[in-house]
C-alpha positions in Angstrom: 0.1 -0.2 -0.1 1.1 3.4 -0.9 0.6 6.0 1.4 1.5 9.6 2.5 1.7 10.3 6.2 2.6 13.3 8.4 4.1 12.9 10.9 5.9 15.5 13.4 9.9 15.9 13.7 12.0 17.1 16.6 14.2 19.4 14.6 18.3 19.0 15.2 20.7 21.6 14.4 24.6 20.7 14.6 28.0 22.6 14.1 31.6 21.9 14.1 32.8 25.3 14.3 36.6 24.4 13.8 35.8 22.6 10.3 33.0 25.0 8.7 30.7 28.1 9.5 27.3 26.2 8.3 25.0 24.3 10.6 23.6 21.9 9.9 20.1 20.6 10.2 18.0 16.9 10.9 14.8 15.8 11.9 14.4 13.5 14.2 10.6 11.9 13.1 8.8 9.0 15.1 7.2 7.0 12.7 3.5 7.5 14.6 1.9 5.5 11.3 0.4 1.5 11.9 2.8 1.5 8.5 6.3 0.2 8.7 8.7 2.4 6.1 9.8 0.2 3.1 13.4 1.6 2.0 13.5 3.7 -1.0 13.5 7.6 -1.7 10.9 9.8 0.2 10.3 13.2 -0.2 10.8 16.0 2.1 8.4 18.6 2.8 9.0 21.5 5.6 6.4 23.8 5.8 4.5 22.3 3.2 7.3 23.3 1.3 9.0 20.7 -1.0 13.7 20.4 0.3 15.0 17.3 -0.5 14.7 13.7 -1.6 16.0 11.6 0.6 17.0 7.9 1.2 15.1 6.1 3.8 15.8 2.7 5.5 13.8 0.6 6.5 11.7 1.5 9.5 9.1 -0.4 11.8 5.8 1.6 13.8 6.8 3.6 16.4 10.3 3.7 15.7 12.5 6.4 15.8 14.5 7.9 12.7 17.2 10.6 11.7 16.3 12.5 8.3 19.6 15.0 7.6 18.6 18.5 5.8 21.1 19.8 4.7 22.7 23.2 5.5 20.5 25.6 7.7 21.4 28.9 5.7 19.3 30.6 9.1 22.2 29.6 11.1 26.1 30.6 10.8 28.8 29.8 12.7 31.6 32.5 13.7 34.5 30.7 14.6 37.3 33.7 16.3 41.2 33.2 16.0 42.2 31.7 19.6 43.6 33.7 22.4 46.6 32.5 24.3 47.2 34.1 27.8 50.4 33.1 29.7 51.1 33.8 33.3 53.7 33.1 35.9 53.1 31.9 39.2 54.9 31.4 42.9 57.6 33.0 43.4 59.3 29.9 45.1 58.0 27.0 43.3 57.2 28.9 40.2 55.3 27.6 37.3 52.8 29.1 34.9 49.4 28.7 33.7 48.6 28.6 29.9 45.3 29.6 29.2 43.6 29.5 25.9 40.3 31.3 24.8 38.4 30.1 21.5 35.5 32.3 21.0 32.2 31.0 19.0 29.7 33.3 18.2 25.8 31.0 16.9 23.8 33.6 14.9 20.0 32.5 14.8 18.0 35.1 11.9 15.0 32.6 12.1 12.4 34.5 13.7 11.8 30.8 16.8 14.4 29.4 18.8 17.2 26.4 18.1 18.0 23.4 19.3 21.7 23.6 18.9 25.2 21.1 19.6 28.5 23.1 19.1 31.0 20.0 18.5 34.0 21.3 20.2 37.8 19.7 20.6 38.8 20.0 24.3 42.9 18.9 24.9 44.0 16.3 26.3 47.1 15.1 27.6 48.4 12.1 29.6 51.0 14.3 31.4 50.3 14.2 35.6 51.3 18.4 35.9 49.2 19.2 33.0 45.6 20.0 34.0 42.8 21.0 31.5 39.9 22.6 32.2 37.3 23.6 29.7 34.6 26.8 31.1 31.6 26.3 28.9 29.1 28.7 28.2 25.7 28.8 27.5 
């Protein structure tokens, strides 16, 4: 049987600012119908506007799946050059503190709020005298 199914997606944005200034949009969708989805090509509409053709894997009723919708041009990421600060501490036992600051600016030009996941590398070390700290902002 061929049918049209209206599903309610949860939209998700993802960015990897060190690699690209683009933000990628995907939809997490629950197959709430009584029908399994068979593998094949699907037309994707957002707000009743055709946006893409995509391939669908086999999806059972009540199974969740992800649709990649490509770049969302209404959301941008600006990855500023990293800043480094060095501080010498101690009068007898001297040691240095080096701080790296990375500023990431996200600009959403949509009228609604978005959920975005930003993937950023946090430095690691095997030297027990070095302790990386992460200061996450929202």
